[in-house]
DRENDO-1510 file (C-alpha; in Angstrom, 1 decimal, always signed):
<recs>
REC; n; res; u; v; w
REC; 1; MET; -45.7; +17.1; -9.7 .
REC; 2; THR; -42.0; +17.2; -9.1 .
REC; 3; ARG; -41.0; +17.0; -5.4 .
REC; 4; THR; -38.4; +19.5; -4.2 .
REC; 5; MET; -36.0; +19.6; -1.3 .
REC; 6; LYS; -33.5; +22.0; +0.3 .
REC; 7; ALA; -29.9; +21.5; -0.9 .
REC; 8; LEU; -26.6; +23.4; -0.6 .
REC; 9; VAL; -25.6; +24.2; -4.2 .
REC; 10; LYS; -22.5; +25.5; -5.9 .
REC; 11; ALA; -24.8; +27.7; -8.0 .
REC; 12; LYS; -22.3; +30.3; -9.2 .
REC; 13; SER; -18.6; +30.3; -10.3 .
REC; 14; GLU; -17.6; +32.4; -7.4 .
REC; 15; PRO; -16.8; +31.8; -3.6 .
REC; 16; GLY; -19.8; +30.6; -1.5 .
REC; 17; LEU; -22.6; +28.1; -1.4 .
REC; 18; TRP; -26.3; +28.7; -1.7 .
REC; 19; MET; -29.3; +27.0; -0.1 .
REC; 20; GLN; -31.8; +26.3; -2.9 .
REC; 21; ASP; -34.9; +24.3; -3.7 .
REC; 22; VAL; -34.0; +21.6; -6.1 .
REC; 23; PRO; -35.8; +18.5; -7.3 .
REC; 24; VAL; -35.6; +15.4; -5.2 .
REC; 25; PRO; -33.3; +12.9; -7.1 .
REC; 26; GLN; -35.0; +10.3; -9.2 .
REC; 27; ILE; -33.4; +6.9; -8.5 .
REC; 28; GLY; -32.7; +4.1; -11.0 .
REC; 29; PRO; -33.3; +0.4; -10.5 .
REC; 30; ASP; -30.0; -0.1; -8.8 .
REC; 31; ASP; -30.0; +3.0; -6.6 .
REC; 32; VAL; -31.1; +4.0; -3.1 .
REC; 33; LEU; -32.7; +7.3; -2.0 .
REC; 34; VAL; -31.3; +8.3; +1.4 .
REC; 35; LYS; -33.1; +10.8; +3.7 .
REC; 36; VAL; -30.1; +12.7; +5.1 .
REC; 37; ALA; -29.9; +13.1; +8.9 .
REC; 38; LYS; -26.4; +14.6; +9.4 .
REC; 39; THR; -23.4; +15.6; +7.3 .
REC; 40; GLY; -19.8; +16.4; +7.9 .
REC; 41; ILE; -17.9; +19.3; +6.3 .
REC; 42; CYS; -14.7; +18.1; +4.6 .
REC; 43; GLY; -11.6; +19.9; +3.4 .
REC; 44; THR; -12.9; +19.2; -0.2 .
REC; 45; ASP; -16.1; +21.1; +0.7 .
REC; 46; LEU; -13.9; +24.1; +1.8 .
REC; 47; HIS; -12.1; +24.1; -1.5 .
REC; 48; ILE; -15.4; +24.2; -3.3 .
REC; 49; TYR; -16.7; +26.9; -1.0 .
REC; 50; LYS; -13.6; +29.1; -1.5 .
REC; 51; TRP; -13.7; +28.2; -5.2 .
REC; 52; ASP; -10.0; +27.7; -5.6 .
REC; 53; GLN; -8.2; +26.6; -8.7 .
REC; 54; TRP; -8.7; +22.9; -8.0 .
REC; 55; ALA; -12.5; +23.4; -7.4 .
REC; 56; GLN; -12.9; +25.4; -10.6 .
REC; 57; GLY; -11.4; +22.6; -12.6 .
REC; 58; ALA; -13.2; +19.7; -10.9 .
REC; 59; VAL; -16.7; +20.8; -10.0 .
REC; 60; PRO; -19.5; +21.6; -12.6 .
REC; 61; VAL; -21.8; +24.4; -11.8 .
REC; 62; PRO; -24.5; +24.1; -10.6 .
REC; 63; MET; -23.8; +21.1; -8.3 .
REC; 64; THR; -25.2; +20.0; -5.0 .
REC; 65; VAL; -22.1; +19.4; -2.9 .
REC; 66; GLY; -21.2; +17.3; +0.2 .
REC; 67; HIS; -20.2; +13.6; +0.6 .
REC; 68; GLU; -20.0; +12.8; +4.3 .
REC; 69; TYR; -23.4; +11.7; +5.4 .
REC; 70; SER; -25.7; +9.5; +7.5 .
REC; 71; GLY; -29.4; +8.9; +7.1 .
REC; 72; THR; -32.2; +6.4; +6.5 .
REC; 73; ILE; -33.3; +4.7; +3.3 .
REC; 74; ALA; -36.4; +6.4; +2.0 .
REC; 75; GLU; -36.8; +4.5; -1.3 .
REC; 76; LEU; -35.3; +1.5; -3.0 .
REC; 77; GLY; -34.6; +0.8; -6.7 .
REC; 78; THR; -36.5; -2.1; -8.2 .
REC; 79; ASN; -33.4; -4.3; -8.3 .
REC; 80; VAL; -32.4; -3.7; -4.7 .
REC; 81; THR; -33.4; -6.6; -2.5 .
REC; 82; HIS; -30.7; -6.7; +0.2 .
REC; 83; LEU; -31.7; -3.4; +1.9 .
REC; 84; LYS; -34.9; -2.1; +3.4 .
REC; 85; VAL; -36.8; +1.2; +3.7 .
REC; 86; GLY; -36.1; +2.9; +7.1 .
REC; 87; GLN; -32.7; +1.2; +7.5 .
REC; 88; ARG; -30.0; +3.5; +9.0 .
REC; 89; VAL; -27.1; +3.8; +6.5 .
REC; 90; SER; -24.0; +5.7; +5.4 .
REC; 91; GLY; -22.0; +5.0; +2.3 .
REC; 92; GLU; -19.0; +5.1; +0.2 .
REC; 93; GLY; -18.6; +8.5; -1.6 .
REC; 94; HIS; -16.5; +7.1; -4.5 .
REC; 95; VAL; -18.8; +5.8; -7.3 .
REC; 96; ILE; -16.9; +3.3; -9.5 .
REC; 97; GLY; -17.2; +1.7; -12.9 .
REC; 98; PHE; -17.1; -2.1; -13.3 .
REC; 99; LYS; -15.1; -2.4; -16.5 .
REC; 100; SER; -11.5; -1.9; -15.4 .
REC; 101; ARG; -9.1; -4.7; -14.5 .
REC; 102; ALA; -9.0; -3.4; -10.9 .
REC; 103; SER; -12.7; -3.5; -10.5 .
REC; 104; ARG; -13.1; -6.9; -12.1 .
REC; 105; ALA; -10.5; -8.2; -9.6 .
REC; 106; GLY; -12.4; -6.7; -6.7 .
REC; 107; ARG; -9.9; -3.9; -6.0 .
REC; 108; PHE; -12.7; -1.3; -6.4 .
REC; 109; HIS; -10.7; +1.6; -4.8 .
REC; 110; LEU; -8.3; +1.4; -7.7 .
REC; 111; ASP; -10.9; +1.9; -10.4 .
REC; 112; PRO; -9.8; +4.7; -12.8 .
REC; 113; GLU; -13.4; +5.6; -13.6 .
REC; 114; THR; -14.1; +6.7; -10.0 .
REC; 115; LYS; -16.4; +9.7; -9.6 .
REC; 116; GLY; -17.0; +11.6; -6.4 .
REC; 117; VAL; -20.4; +12.2; -4.7 .
REC; 118; GLY; -20.7; +16.0; -4.2 .
REC; 119; VAL; -17.8; +16.7; -6.6 .
REC; 120; ASN; -18.7; +15.0; -9.9 .
REC; 121; LEU; -22.1; +13.7; -8.9 .
REC; 122; PRO; -24.9; +15.4; -6.9 .
REC; 123; GLY; -24.0; +15.3; -3.3 .
REC; 124; ALA; -25.4; +14.8; +0.3 .
REC; 125; PHE; -25.7; +18.4; +1.6 .
REC; 126; ALA; -29.4; +18.0; +1.0 .
REC; 127; GLU; -32.5; +16.6; +2.4 .
REC; 128; TYR; -32.1; +13.5; +0.1 .
REC; 129; VAL; -29.2; +12.0; -1.8 .
REC; 130; LYS; -29.2; +9.3; -4.5 .
REC; 131; ILE; -26.6; +6.6; -3.9 .
REC; 132; PRO; -25.9; +3.4; -5.8 .
REC; 133; ALA; -27.0; +0.5; -3.7 .
REC; 134; PHE; -23.5; -1.0; -4.1 .
REC; 135; ASN; -22.1; +1.9; -2.2 .
REC; 136; ILE; -24.5; +1.8; +0.8 .
REC; 137; VAL; -23.1; +0.7; +4.2 .
REC; 138; PRO; -25.7; -0.3; +6.8 .
REC; 139; LEU; -25.0; +1.1; +10.3 .
REC; 140; PRO; -24.8; -0.9; +13.5 .
REC; 141; ASP; -26.8; +0.4; +16.5 .
REC; 142; ALA; -23.5; +1.3; +18.3 .
REC; 143; VAL; -22.7; +3.9; +15.6 .
REC; 144; ASP; -25.1; +6.9; +15.9 .
REC; 145; ASP; -25.9; +9.4; +13.2 .
REC; 146; GLU; -23.3; +11.9; +14.3 .
REC; 147; LEU; -20.4; +9.4; +14.2 .
REC; 148; ALA; -21.8; +7.9; +11.0 .
REC; 149; ALA; -21.6; +11.4; +9.3 .
REC; 150; ILE; -17.8; +11.3; +9.7 .
REC; 151; LEU; -17.1; +7.7; +8.6 .
REC; 152; ASP; -15.8; +8.9; +5.3 .
REC; 153; PRO; -12.8; +10.8; +6.8 .
REC; 154; LEU; -12.4; +8.2; +9.5 .
REC; 155; GLY; -12.0; +5.8; +6.7 .
REC; 156; ASN; -9.2; +7.9; +5.3 .
REC; 157; ALA; -7.5; +7.6; +8.7 .
REC; 158; VAL; -8.1; +3.9; +8.9 .
REC; 159; HIS; -6.9; +3.2; +5.4 .
REC; 160; THR; -3.7; +5.2; +6.2 .
REC; 161; ALA; -3.1; +3.7; +9.6 .
REC; 162; LEU; -3.6; +0.1; +8.4 .
REC; 163; ALA; -1.3; +0.5; +5.4 .
REC; 164; PHE; +1.5; -1.1; +7.4 .
REC; 165; ASP; +1.8; -3.4; +10.5 .
REC; 166; LEU; +1.7; -1.1; +13.6 .
REC; 167; VAL; +1.8; -3.7; +16.4 .
REC; 168; GLY; +4.6; -2.6; +18.8 .
REC; 169; GLU; +5.8; +0.1; +16.4 .
REC; 170; ASP; +6.6; +3.7; +16.9 .
REC; 171; VAL; +4.6; +6.1; +14.7 .
REC; 172; LEU; +5.2; +9.7; +13.7 .
REC; 173; ILE; +2.3; +11.6; +12.2 .
REC; 174; THR; +2.8; +15.0; +10.4 .
REC; 175; GLY; -0.4; +17.0; +10.4 .
REC; 176; ALA; -3.0; +17.2; +13.3 .
REC; 177; GLY; -6.0; +17.9; +11.2 .
REC; 178; PRO; -9.1; +15.8; +12.0 .
REC; 179; ILE; -7.9; +12.9; +9.9 .
REC; 180; GLY; -4.4; +13.0; +11.3 .
REC; 181; ILE; -5.9; +13.0; +14.8 .
REC; 182; MET; -8.2; +10.1; +14.0 .
REC; 183; SER; -5.2; +8.2; +12.5 .
REC; 184; ALA; -3.4; +8.6; +15.8 .
REC; 185; ALA; -6.3; +7.1; +17.7 .
REC; 186; VAL; -6.5; +4.2; +15.3 .
REC; 187; ALA; -2.8; +3.6; +15.6 .
REC; 188; LYS; -3.0; +3.3; +19.4 .
REC; 189; HIS; -6.2; +1.2; +19.1 .
REC; 190; VAL; -4.4; -1.4; +16.9 .
REC; 191; GLY; -1.3; -1.7; +19.1 .
REC; 192; ALA; +1.3; +0.9; +18.2 .
REC; 193; ARG; +3.7; +1.6; +21.1 .
REC; 194; HIS; +4.4; +5.3; +20.9 .
REC; 195; VAL; +2.4; +7.7; +18.7 .
REC; 196; VAL; +3.8; +11.2; +18.1 .
REC; 197; ILE; +1.8; +13.8; +16.2 .
REC; 198; THR; +3.3; +17.1; +15.0 .
REC; 199; ASP; +1.7; +20.3; +13.8 .
REC; 200; PRO; +2.4; +24.1; +13.9 .
REC; 201; ASN; -1.1; +24.8; +15.4 .
REC; 202; ASP; -1.2; +24.3; +19.2 .
REC; 203; HIS; -5.1; +24.3; +19.1 .
REC; 204; ARG; -5.0; +21.3; +16.9 .
REC; 205; LEU; -2.5; +19.6; +19.1 .
REC; 206; GLU; -4.7; +20.2; +22.1 .
REC; 207; LEU; -7.6; +18.6; +20.2 .
REC; 208; ALA; -5.3; +15.6; +19.5 .
REC; 209; ARG; -4.7; +15.1; +23.2 .
REC; 210; LYS; -8.4; +15.4; +24.0 .
REC; 211; THR; -9.2; +12.8; +21.4 .
REC; 212; GLU; -6.4; +10.4; +22.2 .
REC; 213; PRO; -4.8; +11.2; +25.6 .
REC; 214; SER; -1.9; +8.8; +25.1 .
REC; 215; VAL; -0.6; +10.5; +22.0 .
REC; 216; VAL; +2.5; +12.7; +22.3 .
REC; 217; THR; +2.0; +16.1; +20.7 .
REC; 218; VAL; +4.9; +18.2; +19.3 .
REC; 219; ASN; +4.8; +21.6; +17.8 .
REC; 220; THR; +6.8; +21.6; +14.5 .
REC; 221; SER; +9.2; +24.2; +16.1 .
REC; 222; GLU; +10.3; +21.6; +18.7 .
REC; 223; ASP; +13.2; +19.1; +18.4 .
REC; 224; LEU; +11.6; +15.8; +17.3 .
REC; 225; ARG; +14.8; +13.9; +17.8 .
REC; 226; ALA; +15.0; +14.9; +21.4 .
REC; 227; VAL; +11.3; +13.8; +21.8 .
REC; 228; ALA; +12.1; +10.4; +20.3 .
REC; 229; GLU; +15.1; +9.9; +22.6 .
REC; 230; SER; +13.0; +10.8; +25.6 .
REC; 231; LEU; +10.6; +8.0; +24.6 .
REC; 232; GLY; +13.5; +5.5; +24.5 .
REC; 233; MET; +13.8; +5.3; +20.7 .
REC; 234; LYS; +17.4; +4.7; +19.7 .
REC; 235; GLU; +17.1; +4.7; +15.9 .
REC; 236; GLY; +14.0; +6.6; +15.1 .
REC; 237; PHE; +10.4; +6.0; +14.2 .
REC; 238; ASP; +9.3; +2.9; +12.4 .
REC; 239; VAL; +6.2; +4.2; +10.5 .
REC; 240; GLY; +5.2; +7.7; +9.4 .
REC; 241; PHE; +1.8; +9.0; +8.3 .
REC; 242; GLU; +2.0; +12.2; +6.2 .
REC; 243; MET; -1.4; +13.9; +6.6 .
REC; 244; SER; -0.6; +17.6; +5.9 .
REC; 245; GLY; +0.4; +17.9; +2.3 .
REC; 246; ALA; +3.3; +20.2; +3.4 .
REC; 247; PRO; +6.6; +19.7; +1.6 .
REC; 248; ALA; +8.5; +20.1; +4.9 .
REC; 249; ALA; +6.6; +17.2; +6.4 .
REC; 250; MET; +8.0; +14.6; +4.0 .
REC; 251; ALA; +11.5; +15.8; +4.7 .
REC; 252; THR; +10.8; +15.5; +8.4 .
REC; 253; LEU; +9.5; +11.9; +8.1 .
REC; 254; THR; +12.5; +10.9; +5.9 .
REC; 255; ASP; +14.9; +12.2; +8.4 .
REC; 256; GLN; +13.1; +10.8; +11.5 .
REC; 257; LEU; +12.4; +7.3; +10.3 .
REC; 258; VAL; +14.6; +4.2; +10.9 .
REC; 259; MET; +16.5; +2.5; +8.1 .
REC; 260; GLY; +13.8; +0.6; +6.2 .
REC; 261; GLY; +11.0; +2.8; +7.6 .
REC; 262; LYS; +7.7; +3.1; +5.9 .
REC; 263; ILE; +5.5; +6.2; +5.1 .
REC; 264; ALA; +1.8; +6.2; +4.3 .
REC; 265; MET; +1.0; +9.4; +2.5 .
REC; 266; LEU; -2.5; +10.8; +2.6 .
REC; 267; GLY; -1.8; +14.5; +2.6 .
REC; 268; LEU; -2.3; +16.0; -0.8 .
REC; 269; PRO; +0.2; +18.7; -1.8 .
REC; 270; ALA; -1.2; +21.9; -3.3 .
REC; 271; LYS; +1.5; +21.7; -6.0 .
REC; 272; PRO; +4.7; +19.7; -6.9 .
REC; 273; PHE; +7.6; +20.1; -4.6 .
REC; 274; GLU; +11.3; +19.1; -4.3 .
REC; 275; TYR; +12.1; +15.9; -2.3 .
REC; 276; ASP; +15.5; +14.3; -1.6 .
REC; 277; PHE; +15.1; +10.9; -3.2 .
REC; 278; ALA; +18.7; +10.1; -2.4 .
REC; 279; LYS; +17.8; +9.9; +1.3 .
REC; 280; MET; +14.8; +7.6; +0.5 .
REC; 281; VAL; +17.1; +5.3; -1.5 .
REC; 282; LEU; +19.9; +5.2; +1.0 .
REC; 283; LYS; +17.5; +4.6; +3.9 .
REC; 284; MET; +15.5; +2.1; +1.9 .
REC; 285; ILE; +12.2; +3.9; +2.8 .
REC; 286; THR; +8.9; +2.7; +1.4 .
REC; 287; ILE; +6.3; +5.3; +0.5 .
REC; 288; LYS; +2.7; +4.3; -0.1 .
REC; 289; GLY; +0.2; +6.7; -1.5 .
REC; 290; ILE; -3.3; +6.6; +0.2 .
REC; 291; TYR; -6.5; +7.8; -1.4 .
REC; 292; GLY; -10.0; +7.3; -0.1 .
REC; 293; ARG; -10.9; +4.0; +1.4 .
REC; 294; GLU; -10.5; +0.3; +0.4 .
REC; 295; MET; -14.0; -0.8; -0.7 .
REC; 296; PHE; -15.2; -2.3; +1.5 .
REC; 297; GLU; -12.6; -3.7; +3.9 .
REC; 298; THR; -11.9; -0.2; +5.4 .
REC; 299; TRP; -15.6; +0.2; +6.2 .
REC; 300; HIS; -15.6; -3.2; +7.9 .
REC; 301; LYS; -12.5; -2.4; +10.0 .
REC; 302; MET; -13.6; +1.0; +11.1 .
REC; 303; LEU; -17.1; -0.1; +12.1 .
REC; 304; ALA; -15.6; -3.0; +14.0 .
REC; 305; MET; -13.1; -0.7; +15.8 .
REC; 306; LEU; -15.9; +1.7; +16.8 .
REC; 307; GLN; -17.8; -1.2; +18.2 .
REC; 308; SER; -14.8; -2.4; +20.1 .
REC; 309; GLY; -13.9; +0.8; +21.9 .
REC; 310; LEU; -12.3; +3.3; +19.4 .
REC; 311; ASP; -13.5; +6.7; +20.5 .
REC; 312; ILE; -13.1; +9.5; +18.0 .
REC; 313; ARG; -16.1; +11.6; +19.0 .
REC; 314; PRO; -14.0; +14.4; +20.6 .
REC; 315; VAL; -12.8; +15.3; +17.1 .
REC; 316; ILE; -16.3; +16.7; +16.4 .
REC; 317; THR; -16.0; +20.2; +17.9 .
REC; 318; ASN; -18.9; +22.1; +16.3 .
REC; 319; ARG; -22.5; +21.3; +15.4 .
REC; 320; PHE; -24.8; +23.5; +13.3 .
REC; 321; ALA; -28.3; +23.3; +11.8 .
REC; 322; ALA; -28.0; +23.1; +8.0 .
REC; 323; ARG; -29.7; +26.5; +7.7 .
REC; 324; ASP; -26.6; +28.0; +9.5 .
REC; 325; PHE; -24.2; +26.5; +6.9 .
REC; 326; ASP; -22.5; +29.8; +6.1 .
REC; 327; THR; -21.5; +30.3; +9.8 .
REC; 328; ALA; -20.3; +26.6; +9.8 .
REC; 329; PHE; -18.2; +27.0; +6.7 .
REC; 330; LYS; -16.7; +30.3; +7.9 .
REC; 331; SER; -15.8; +28.6; +11.2 .
REC; 332; ALA; -14.1; +25.8; +9.4 .
REC; 333; ILE; -12.1; +28.2; +7.1 .
REC; 334; GLN; -10.9; +30.2; +10.1 .
REC; 335; GLY; -9.3; +27.1; +11.5 .
REC; 336; GLY; -9.0; +25.8; +15.0 .
REC; 337; ALA; -12.1; +23.6; +14.8 .
REC; 338; GLY; -12.1; +19.8; +14.4 .
REC; 339; LYS; -14.9; +18.1; +12.4 .
REC; 340; ILE; -18.1; +20.2; +11.9 .
REC; 341; VAL; -21.4; +18.4; +11.6 .
REC; 342; LEU; -24.5; +19.8; +10.0 .
REC; 343; GLU; -28.0; +18.6; +11.0 .
REC; 344; TRP; -30.6; +18.4; +8.3 .
</recs>
């Protein structure tokens, strides 16, 4: 008899998600079945819920969604010997191939065959999720299920923040969403001098201060150059993190950085936009695109930082039972909330 479970499914080509009974995934010899404890709602999930143009082109229907999760191993594939049933885990949501030059060289995050859990493959908004054993990340006792449920976006923040040397540097972050806020906390943790984060939403800036009290928050309507001068910067910021996807943010960073400054760009623009490349050339600015996490160096770094005092829990502002998912998603779409965690 086929076992069933509750899962949040994109069941129709229209806005919304539906809680349905679906079969428990059947694992292969190299897979792990994870009993899900908690999950985080991501911006990607909101795109799928709203069923915008990107989601319509990327997500097959029906599809169990969600990719930020924590849980325990319920079942192991026959080839899996390095893990054990009952072990607390999270895992990488990008499932890769092993044929490309990048993968064969160990640069797994650059594999062009990458597929996303909860986007292209059945996801973790469910009682159980099937994950390749290669992707599983065991959890230390110091990282509880709630924090583990947001390791995926924390990994985005860590990947961005560690793209360039930050020790003693002055950092400007455009976009105070949860990942931008976590990147500010990471930047301070690893030795940045001044960290300034800017956003048009004062509620987000308040959350940034709660999460990392040493960060300087600036509404986008304020004069950033005056803020920099008040902090003793004579030439500008050394490093920028673009976390918003807003065209104006790249112009701001280009104008506010020192000669030879560096930008790590995680924010994904909704559509192409104009950018003044002449300024980039004349200021000799380096721009590095950031996507996902480095496998698995980012995971090692963020777990180590959480064990050594990095505190990003304040970024979690709302907690809901999975059955109340509709309320949770509507709260996320309305804005003002940080990370939202669902308990299964």
